[in-house]
N, C-alpha and C positions, 0 to 999 in steps of 0.2 A: 715413583711416587705413589702415594697411598691408596691402597685399593677404594676408600670413600671417595676421596677425590675425584677417583677415575669414573664411579658410578656416578657422583653429581654429574659430570661432564656428559657421560654418555646417556643419561636421564635428560640433561636441556636439549642435547642434539635429537633425540626422540620429539623431544616434545616440540623442537625447530619443525622437523619433518613433519609431522601429525598438523601443524599450523598451515604450513605450505601445502599440504594435499587438500585440508579443509578449504582453504582461502580458493583453491584452484578449482572445487568442485561448485564453492556460492559465486565465484565470478560465471561461471559458465550459466548457473540456476538463475541469478540475478541479472545476468546480461547487463554489467555494466562496464563502462567505458574504461580504457588504459589510465588516464589520468586517477579517477575515483580508487581505482584498483592500487594505484602506485601510493596513493596516501593512506590506503586502508595496510597496504603491506608494511610501508616504512614504521606506521605507528606499533602493529604486531614487533616486529623486527626490535624498534627500541624497549618495547616492554621485556621481550624475550632476553635480549642484552642485561638489562637491569637484573632479570629475576635470576640470570644465569651467576651475574656478578653477586646479589646477594647469596645465592645458595651456597658459591663457593666460600665468601665470607661467614656464613655461618659454621659450615665444614669447619673450616682450619679453627674457628674460634673452639668448636668442641673438640677439637685434637687438641688443641693447643692445655686444654685441662688436663688431658688425658698423656700423651706425648709431647716430646721436644721437638718441637716445630720451628722451623727455621725463624728467625725474627725478620729478615730481610725479606723473605717471601711473602709473608702476614703483612709487611708493610706494604711492598708492593701492590699485594692484591686490594688492601684498602684504600689506594690511590688508584686502581683501576676501576674499583667500585661507584669512587667518588666520581672520575672521570666519566663512566659513562652515565650516570645520573644527570651530570651536566650537557653531557652531548644530546640526551634525548630533547632538549630545549630547544636546541641550534636546529 
């Protein structure tokens, strides 16, 4: 894998960790019940997956202009982004 793709993946994982830590602290401060907490974490997870797929899609489009990127990987990435987009509404 390319260094830019690895950077995008590591950045999205770091953002996910920060969101979970922040959520845990907010859960303790606001004294939310577990159902409300589950709904909030579900929404945040869907937003994170969509953001992650968009970041990777943009990175591959930038690389496609500069370097030779495998067409199958780009096609799979586009399908994954579309799937994540529709999964967040389920």
